[in-house]
C-alpha positions in Angstrom: 54.3 66.8 25.6 52.9 63.2 25.1 51.6 64.3 21.6 55.2 65.4 20.7 56.5 61.8 21.8 53.8 60.1 20.0 54.9 61.7 16.8 58.4 61.3 17.4 57.9 57.7 17.9 56.1 57.5 14.8 58.7 59.6 12.9 61.6 57.3 14.0 59.6 54.1 13.1 58.8 55.4 9.6 62.4 56.4 9.2 63.7 53.0 10.1 61.3 51.3 7.8 62.1 53.5 5.0 65.8 52.5 5.3 64.8 48.9 5.3 62.4 49.3 2.1 65.5 50.9 0.5 67.6 48.0 1.4 65.1 45.6 0.2 64.9 47.4 -3.2 68.5 47.4 -3.5 68.8 43.7 -2.6 66.2 42.9 -5.3 68.3 44.8 -8.1 71.5 43.0 -7.0 69.7 39.6 -6.9 68.4 40.5 -10.3 71.8 41.0 -11.6 73.0 37.7 -10.3 70.3 35.2 -10.5 72.3 32.3 -9.0 73.1 34.2 -5.6 70.8 32.2 -3.4 72.2 30.6 -0.2 68.9 30.1 1.8 65.6 29.2 0.3 62.2 30.4 1.5 59.0 29.5 -0.4 57.3 32.4 -2.3 53.9 32.1 -0.4 55.8 31.6 2.9 57.9 34.7 2.4 54.9 36.8 1.1 52.9 35.8 4.4 56.0 36.8 6.7 56.1 40.2 4.9 52.4 40.7 5.4 52.8 39.7 9.1 55.7 42.4 9.5 53.4 44.9 8.3 50.5 43.8 10.7 52.9 44.1 13.6 53.9 47.8 12.8 50.1 48.5 11.9 49.4 47.2 15.5 52.0 49.4 17.2 50.6 52.4 15.6 47.1 51.7 16.9 48.5 51.3 20.5 50.4 54.5 20.2 47.3 56.4 19.3 45.6 55.0 22.4 48.3 55.7 24.5 48.4 59.4 23.4 44.6 59.4 23.9 44.9 58.3 27.6 47.9 60.8 28.2 45.7 63.8 27.4 45.2 66.2 30.4 41.5 66.0 30.0 41.7 62.1 29.9 44.6 61.7 32.3 44.5 57.9 32.8 48.2 57.2 33.5 47.9 53.5 33.8 46.2 53.0 30.5 48.8 55.4 29.0 51.6 53.3 30.1 49.9 49.9 29.2 49.4 51.1 25.6 52.8 52.7 25.2 54.3 49.3 26.4 51.9 47.2 24.0 53.2 49.6 21.2 56.7 49.0 22.0 56.0 45.2 22.1 54.5 45.1 18.7 57.2 47.2 17.3 59.7 44.8 18.7 57.7 41.8 17.2 58.0 43.5 13.6 61.7 44.1 14.0 62.4 40.5 15.1 60.6 39.2 12.1 62.5 41.6 9.9 65.8 40.5 11.5 64.5 36.9 10.9 64.0 37.6 7.0 67.6 38.9 6.9 68.8 36.0 8.7 67.3 33.8 6.0 68.7 36.1 3.2 65.6 37.6 2.4 64.5 41.2 1.9 63.2 42.8 5.4 59.9 44.1 3.7 58.5 43.7 0.2 57.0 46.4 -2.3 53.5 46.1 -0.7 54.7 47.3 2.7 52.6 50.3 3.8 52.0 51.7 7.3 48.1 52.2 8.1 47.5 55.3 9.9 43.7 55.1 9.3 42.5 53.9 12.6 40.9 56.6 14.7 40.5 56.6 18.3 36.8 57.4 19.1 36.1 60.7 20.7 34.3 59.1 23.5 36.8 56.1 24.3 36.7 54.3 27.8 39.2 52.1 29.2 36.9 49.2 28.8 36.4 49.9 25.0 40.0 50.6 24.5 40.8 47.0 26.1 38.2 45.5 24.0 39.8 47.0 20.9 43.1 45.7 22.0 41.8 42.2 22.4 40.3 42.1 19.1 43.5 43.3 17.5 45.4 40.6 19.3 43.1 38.0 18.3 43.6 39.2 14.6 47.3 39.2 15.0 47.3 35.7 16.5 45.0 34.4 13.6 47.4 36.1 11.0 50.4 34.4 12.6 48.7 30.8 12.4 48.0 31.8 8.6 51.9 32.3 8.2 52.6 29.0 9.7 50.0 27.4 7.6 51.5 28.9 4.4 54.9 27.9 5.4 53.9 24.4 6.1 51.7 24.0 2.9 54.6 25.2 0.7 57.9 23.9 1.1 57.3 23.0 4.6 59.4 25.4 6.3 59.5 24.0 9.7 62.2 26.3 11.0 60.0 29.4 10.5 56.9 27.6 11.6 58.6 26.4 14.8 60.1 30.1 15.5 56.5 31.6 15.2 54.9 28.8 17.2 57.5 29.1 20.0 58.3 32.7 20.0 55.0 34.3 19.1 52.0 32.2 19.6 52.7 31.6 23.3 53.0 35.3 24.0 49.9 36.0 22.0 47.9 33.6 24.0 49.1 34.9 27.4 48.5 38.5 26.1 44.9 37.6 25.2 44.2 36.0 28.4 45.7 39.1 30.4 43.5 41.4 28.3 40.2 39.2 28.9 41.0 39.2 32.7 41.4 43.2 32.8 38.5 43.5 30.9 36.3 41.4 33.3 37.7 43.0 36.3 36.9 46.4 35.0 33.4 45.5 34.1 33.1 44.5 37.9 34.6 47.6 39.2 32.4 49.9 37.2 28.9 48.2 38.0 28.2 50.5 41.0 30.0 53.6 40.1 31.5 53.6 36.3 33.8 56.7 36.7 35.2 55.7 40.1 35.5 52.1 38.9 37.6 53.2 36.0 39.6 55.7 38.0 40.5 52.8 40.7 41.1 50.4 38.1 43.5 52.6 36.2 45.5 53.2 39.5 45.5 49.5 40.7 45.3 47.3 37.7 47.4 48.9 34.8 
């Protein structure tokens, strides 16, 4: 059941993004035919960084979906971790959609020709709640660093303060809070697993996820 939900969500995401890509290609062709059609400027390096960030948000969502599906298996059956990672996947997908909407608001293509979803990440056969949370924390740190890179690219180019402020206010605050939450969960889980690892993980799943 959960496997079908996972593949269903991925299929919907791919369909939505395919529409966005087709729209972007159509926009490029239209703009090419009317070179003077510009009503809002975004520096090229700033826009390229924004498009890369959109890709990263959806890639993170796919990774979290895979972990959610892993914990939903009947032989694993950790519903707290399952719920946490499904929620995390939805958040990352929402972040990607919001950035797409921002690009459209600025009159730019929602994604560029380099956009490609990455399905390569494999959940290790022997994955624990602790290792999954550590992977999530690493991914959040990576995403935060990437957002800072977008801000820097936009400041160094045409000093696009609107996009820089948007990312700082809307995204960085949430990223830092999310990283703190993950670090706290990892620390708590480590303490609970000291004397009885399996029981500690089971109780953590029930009470802290």
